N, C-alpha and C positions, 0 to 999 in steps of 0.2 A: 614616280618618284619614289628612290630607295628609302625604306624604312630605316630610320636611325638605329634601331635596335639590331638590324643585321649588321651595321657597320660596328657598333658597339662590342658586340658579342666576341668576335675575333680579338680586340683589343683587350678584354677582361681576360680570355685565355691566354694570350702572350704574357699578360703581366703576372698571372698564377703559375705559369710554367717558368718563367724567369725567377720567381720567388722559390719555386721547387728546385730549380738548377743551382742557386745560391746556396740553399740548405743542404743539397747533395753534395756540393762541392766541399764544403766546410765538413761535412760528415766524413767523406772520403779523406780529406787532408788530414783529418785527427786520426783516423784509423790508420793511415800510412805512416804517420810521425810516432805513434805509440810505441812501436818497438825499438826506436831509435832513441827518443827522448827519456824512455822510461829508465836508462842506464843511471839516472841521477836521482839519489835518494835525498829528500830534506825532512826536516823534523817539525812536528806540530804538537804542543803540549806532551812533548817526550816521547811522541810516537814516531817510528821511522816510516816515512809515507813514500811510496814510490810516484814519481812525477808523470807517470802514465795515468793517474788517477784524474789529473786535470783534463785529458783528451777524453776519457770516458766520461767525466762530469758533462763536457760539451754535448757528447752524442746522445745522452738520454732525453733532454729537452728537446733536442731536433726531431727524434722519432715522435715525440709527444705532439709536437706542432704539425707533422706531416700527418699523422693520423689524424689529428683534429680538423685539419682543413682539407687534405687530399684523399683520406680514407686509410683504412687498414692494409690494403692491397698495395699501395705506394710505399706505406712505413716498412712493410715486409721486405719489398725489392731493395729499399735503401740498406736495409740490414744486411742483406746479402752480398750486396755490391761494396759496403764496407768491409765485409769478411774476405771478399776477393781481393780488396786493394791492400789489406794488411798481408794476406799471403803472397801476394805478388812482391810487396816490399821486402818481405823475408827471405825469399828466393834471389831476388836482385841484390840484396845486401851481402849475402851468402857467396854469390858469384864474385863480387867486387873483392871481398876479402880474400877469395882464393886465387884471384889473379897474381902471378908473380910481381913481386914488387921492383920499381927501378931502384938500382944501387943508391941513388942520390935520395930516395924517399925514405925519410927517417920517420916517419909517423905510422908504420905498418902495425906495430905493437899497440899504439894507443887507438887505431882503427879498430883492430880486432878486440879490444877492450869495450869498445864503444857500440859497434853494432854486431859483434860476435854473439851469438846464440846459444844457448843450452835446450836442446831438443824438448826436454820435460817443461821449461819454463814456456816454449812457444806452445806446445800442446796443451798445457793448463790455460794458458792465456785467452788461445783462441776458442777452447772449449767454453772456458767461462763466458767470453765475449757471446757465442751463439746461444747457450743457455739463457742469460740475462736479457738479451735484445730481443729475443723471440718471446720471452715472457713478459717483457715491457710493452711490445706492441699489442699481444693478446690481452693483458691486465688493462691496459687504457681502452681498449676497445670493450670489454666486459664491462668495466665502471661506466663508460659512456652510455651503455645501453641500460643500466640499473638507473642512472642519474637521469636518462632522458635528454642527454646532451648538457645538463647543467653542471654546476660547481667544478669548472674546469680546475681550480686550484686543488680540490680534493682527488679528482681523477690523477692529476700530475703527480701529486705527492705520494698516493698510495701504489701507483704502478712504478715509479722512480724508486723509492725506498725498498719494496719487495724485491724489485730486480737488482737493486745493488746489494742485498743480502745473498741473492743467489749467487751473483758474480764473486763476491769474496768466499762464500764457503766454497763454491767449485773450484776457485784458483787455489786457495789456501789448501784445499783438500787433496788436490791433486798434486800441487808443487812440494808442499813440505810434508806431505803424510803418505798418500797411497803410492805415489810414483818416486820418491826421494830416496836416495841410496841411504841416506842417514835421517829417518824421520824424525821430527820435532816430537816432543811430547804433546798429546792430544789437548792437555789443559793449557798449554802454552799457544798452540793454534787457535783454540777457542776464545782464548782471552784477546789475541791478536785480531781475529775475526770479527769480534762484537765491537771492540775498539774502533777499528777502521770504518764498521758500519754506522756507529753513532756520527762519526765525522762525514760519511757520506749523506745521512740523514740531514745534516746541518746544510750541506752544499744543496741538497735537493730542495728544502724548503727555500732556500735563497735563489734558486733559479725559476721559482713560479712567478715572480713579475716579469722575468725575461719571456716565458712561455705567454703569457697573457698579452705582452706587447706584440709579439711576432705574430700571433693568432689574430690580434684586433688589426695589425697593419696589412695582413693578406687578405682578411676578410673585408676589410675596408676598401682596399684597391679591388676587390672583386665586386663590390656591390656599387661603387661609386658611380663607373661608366654606364652601367644598366640604369641606375635610378634616374641618371642625367638623361639618357636616351629615352627612357619611358615617359618621363616629364615632357621631353622635347616632342615626342610623339603625339602625346595627348593634347599639347597646344596646336601641333599642326593639325590633328584632325579635328580640333574645334575651329581652327579657322577654315579648313576646307568645309566644313560643314556649315559654317556662317555663309561662305561665300555660295555655297549651293542654294541655300535658303533665299539668300538676295538675288540670284539669277531666277528662281522660281517665282518669287515677288515681282520681280520686273517684269517677267513674261505675262504674268497674270494682268499686272496693270496695261502691259500693250494689247493683250486679248481683249480686256474689258472695253478698252478706247475703240478698238476696232470694231467690236459688237456695237458700240454706240453710235458710230457713225453707220 
């Protein structure tokens, strides 16, 4: 008879891989949309905030969840796949903008404004992404080793907040100072970077329950079928063992009766 654990383990792997594919899809979608949706600015507490921060906020807890459940190698893979998706969207959007517009198409100017890019901004954005995300994966793995896999809230907060600081410093430093044709004053860049970092810290603290929920869900889905299979297998072995003992007992009774005759 087939061991139930042999049936359950493929089910476990299938559920884990489905969960990974969902997280990967969300991550890649966010990175693909960031260069388009970042065109809108909104205000919070007097700060002008790029809408791309929302997509970046979603990506950091995803890499933390993947690092916790699937390991650092998978998390690093997701980071580079997201980079490839963002780069591909940039290239495709520029091809679309460069195509000759139909005479009846009156939205060419709006399209160029929405998805047209400034090379410096794109370079700064992708550079900040790679620096921040690779640091986030490495920092999460480092704090996981330090805490022996405990205190998920602490590991998530420390890795995300430090990575968000790197993201803000690299992007603002490149886009508005080092590569800018008209650099902003250093004091203004520093104030803007620190203000946005405080905002990102608040977001990082808020995403901790989401990280806990996703990790619990994925690990629960992974452990459930195995535990059930092991329990079933133990009961099955107990019944089989009892059946063997009954057969031996009956055989001994038969042999004893034959000897008496």
